[in-house]
C-alpha positions in Angstrom: -8.2 29.2 20.6 -5.8 30.5 23.2 -2.2 29.5 23.3 -2.7 27.5 26.4 -5.5 25.5 24.9 -3.4 24.8 21.8 -0.5 23.5 24.0 -2.9 21.4 26.0 -4.2 19.8 22.8 -0.7 19.2 21.5 0.3 17.6 24.8 -2.8 15.4 24.7 -2.0 14.3 21.1 1.5 13.5 22.1 0.4 11.5 25.1 -2.0 9.5 22.9 0.8 8.8 20.5 3.1 7.7 23.3 0.4 5.3 24.6 0.0 3.7 21.2 3.8 3.4 20.8 4.1 1.8 24.2 1.5 -0.7 23.3 3.2 -1.5 20.0 6.6 -1.9 21.6 5.1 -4.3 24.1 3.5 -6.3 21.3 6.7 -6.4 19.3 8.6 -7.5 22.4 6.3 -10.4 22.7 6.8 -11.4 19.0 10.6 -11.1 19.3 10.6 -13.3 22.5 8.5 -15.9 20.7 10.8 -15.9 17.7 13.9 -16.2 19.9 12.4 -19.2 21.7 11.6 -20.7 18.4 15.1 -20.2 17.1 16.5 -21.8 20.2 14.2 -24.8 19.9 15.0 -25.2 16.2 18.8 -24.9 16.8 18.6 -27.5 19.5 16.6 -29.8 17.2 19.1 -29.3 14.3 22.0 -30.0 16.6 20.3 -33.1 17.9 19.6 -34.3 14.4 23.2 -33.6 13.3 24.5 -35.6 16.3 22.3 -38.5 15.4 23.4 -38.5 11.7 27.0 -37.6 12.3 26.8 -34.5 10.0 28.4 -31.4 11.4 26.0 -28.4 11.6 26.9 -25.8 9.0 29.5 -28.1 7.3 29.5 -27.8 3.6 28.5 -31.0 1.7 31.0 -32.5 -0.8 28.4 -32.4 -3.5 28.1 -30.4 -6.6 25.0 -28.3 -7.0 22.3 -29.9 -9.2 22.9 -27.4 -12.0 26.4 -28.8 -12.7 
């Protein structure tokens, strides 16, 4: 195999890998966007529930843990 053919094969292998990585990045981007939207919805629901119950989100409860 000549040096030019070897470089051509290496280049093709790299192009294939880049194509797979681009596809993977696009898929992961979609997952991250879905999770971000879910976190936003859950945060809004939690804040709405906290407003309706009068409990501050993230406030510690004045209760001892059950193991005490």
